C-alpha positions, 0 to 999 in steps of 0.5 A, a space after each residue: 426801202 432797202 432791197 431784199 436778197 434772193 432769200 428774201 432777207 432784208 438788207 440796208 443796201 442803197 445806191 444813194 443815202 441822203 442825209 437831210 431831207 430839205 430841198 437839196 436832199 429830196 431833190 437829189 434822192 428823187 432825181 437819183 431814183 429817176 435815173 434808176 438808183 435806189 435811194 434813202 432819205 435820213 431825216 432827224 426832223 420833218 421831211 422838207 427841212 428848214 424851207 418848208 417848216 421853219 423858213 421860206 414857206 411859213 414866213 411867206 405865209 405871214 408876209 401874205 397875211 400882212 400884204 392882205 391886211 395892208 391892202 384892206 387898210 388902204 382899200 379906200 385909195 381904190 374907192 372901196 369902203 371897209 371896216 377897221 382891219 385887225 390881226 387875228 394872230 391865232 388865225 394867221 398861224 392856223 393858216 400858216 400851219 395849213 399851208 405847211 401841212 398841205 405841202 408836207 403831205 404832197 411832198 411825202 406823196 412824191 417821195 413815196 411815189 419814187 419808192 424812197 425810204 424815209 429813215 427817221 433819226 440822226 444820220 452819222 457817217 461811219 465810213 465812206 460807204 456806211 451811214 448809221 441811224 440809231 441801230 440801223 447800218 445803211 450800206 451806201 454806194 454814194 452819200 449826199 450831205 444835205 444837212 442844211 444850216 441853222 441860225 448863227 449866234 452873236 457872241 455875248 448875245 446868245 439866243 435863249 428862246 425867251 427874250 433873245 430869239 432866232 427865226 425858229 423861235 419867232 415862228 413858234 411864238 403864240 402871240 406877236 410881241 408889242 416891240 421887237 429889235 431885229 439885228 441884221 437887215 438881210 433878207 430875214 431881218 427885212 422880211 420880219 421887220 416888214 411883217 411886224 411893222 404891218 401888224 402894228 409891232 414897234 420895230 427897230 432894225 439894226 444893220 452894221 453895213 450902210 444899207 438894208 439887204 447889204 448883199 443886194 444893189 445899194 440903191 435897192 437897199 436904200 429904198 427898202 430902208 426908206 420904205 420901212 422907215 416910212 412905215 414906222 420902223 426905226 432903221 439904224 444902218 452903219 450901226 454896231 451892237 455892243 453885245 456885252 452891254 445888253 440888259 434885261 429888265 421889266 420884261 424888255 431887253 435893252 441893247 447899246 448901239 453905236 450909231 452916227 457917232 453916238 452910243 444909244 440904247 434901244 429896247 424891245 420886248 423881244 430881240 431877233 438875231 438875224 445875223 446869218 446862218 451856219 452849216 449843220 455839220 456837227 455829229 455827222 461823222 465827217 472825221 471818218 472820211 476825207 471830206 474837208 470843211 473850211 470856215 464851217 462849210 463843206 468843200 465841194 467841186 463843180 459837181 458837188 463831190 467832196 474830197 471823198 470820191 463817193 460823198 457829195 454835199 449840196 445846199 446850205 451845208 456848202 455855203 454860197 447862196 443859201 436859198 432853197 432853189 439853189 439847193 434844189 439845183 445842186 441836188 439835181 446836178 449831184 444826182 446826175 453826176 453820181 449816175 455817171 452823167 455829165 451835168 453842166 455846172 451851176 452858174 450862180 450868176 444866173 440864180 434869182 434872189 428875192 427878199 419878200 419884204 414890202 417892197 420886195 427886192 429881186 435880182 439876178 446876176 451882177 451889180 454894177 460894182 461887181 461887173 466893173 470889178 470883173 473887168 466889164 465895161 459896165 453901165 447901168 440904166 434904171 427905170 422908175 416905177 413911178 412912171 409905170 402905169 400898173 404900179 400907179 394903178 396899184 398905188 405901188 410906185 416905190 421901186 425901180 428896175 435896173 439893168 446892168 450891161 456891157 457897153 462893148 458887147 451889149 450883154 446883159 450882166 445883171 438885173 435888180 428890181 425893187 417893188 411890189 410883186 418883183 418876185 414874179 418878174 425876176 424869172 424873165 431876167 433869169 431866163 435872159 441870163 440863162 440864154 446869154 441875152 443882150 439888153 437889146 434882146 430883153 428890151 425888144 421883147 414885147 411886154 404887155 401894157 399895162 404891166 409891171 413887167 414893162 419897167 424891166 423892158 423899159 430899163 433894158 430899152 434904155 440900156 440898148 439906146 432904143 427907148 422913147 424915154 431916152 
């Protein structure tokens, strides 16, 4: 909390005031206190932000429930006899709430341990050294903007919370829709499509670009699209929704879609708009500072300092990779810069990315196309999970491990994986990127047998020319 003066009078003076308590915000505040500063977190909602309450954690709780359901339904493949598996949606949501509440309680304890005051309300920057929250005026030597992002709207197809929804609305539903149309096949769209397909909802997935998860390796997107289609999802890529032709009647929403040279109508009880996110910067008081905003994102330098010398910004508010672990890394660096240290800039090419659909997609570094565009004499080698012993044991053979490397230096440039549990494998690749490892080093590192991780080692060995499968 604020410090008292020699007379015991309460003062709202802080070395650091952070607006927003998501992963980037609370990381910055905690690191600041570790470095000897006083800090406050200003939060208009719940501490933990989107990731904990409306994003990463609740959605992964849903997806794990779906994975468990899928496992039970396929138990006979492994010689296990079970009865019919069904979904108890209320119990599923109760489990989600338990997980979120447990993590929220733990986070509050950690913040309290570091003597960080949590101030409830909308924070507004009145000047470069003052943040106003209701009736309180906080004097701040430094400010960190960590206000996060919110779902983006599609003009003409604005969400109403009833039929046309964003991901926040979807998580709040008390029962699963019988049918849903999902617009956007990025990570959010594919994860919800995967979940609803598993629990029996009729799903249509529409993507304007040629593949699912279009920001990832194209081969990965093709496998995800095929796997979803095999589970009954109507996957429409290279498709355009004509928003102005949307109709609602008889409890359904009808969308008109241009696809494969034809105009088609698709219907769903609900529509999820998963067309990206935008920074939350309104009513923040940025106009009272020199902070620059371009295309909706707060502009920062390599230590996340804005044009206003004592104001920093981290996380989704600055754009780039809108991932919780990225926000945390940015918050850590910003706090160290504020403390006068000289932190290393964040290399976004070593940040792991994961889509938790079934199958999962996990990657770090550049795709082959990006590597070539960057001037590398790049090549890629791919090893299929169909010949991986553990994937066969688990009956999860849809997927691959792909290694992108420089043919001249042998340097590892990127790793792209598709398959069950690849989210647990990508950290090895991220560490290899951090250590500037070569494909030979990654391939020579011994991987246990049988394991899914062998696929990554095998792809690296192919890249280094030392594979027995060459």
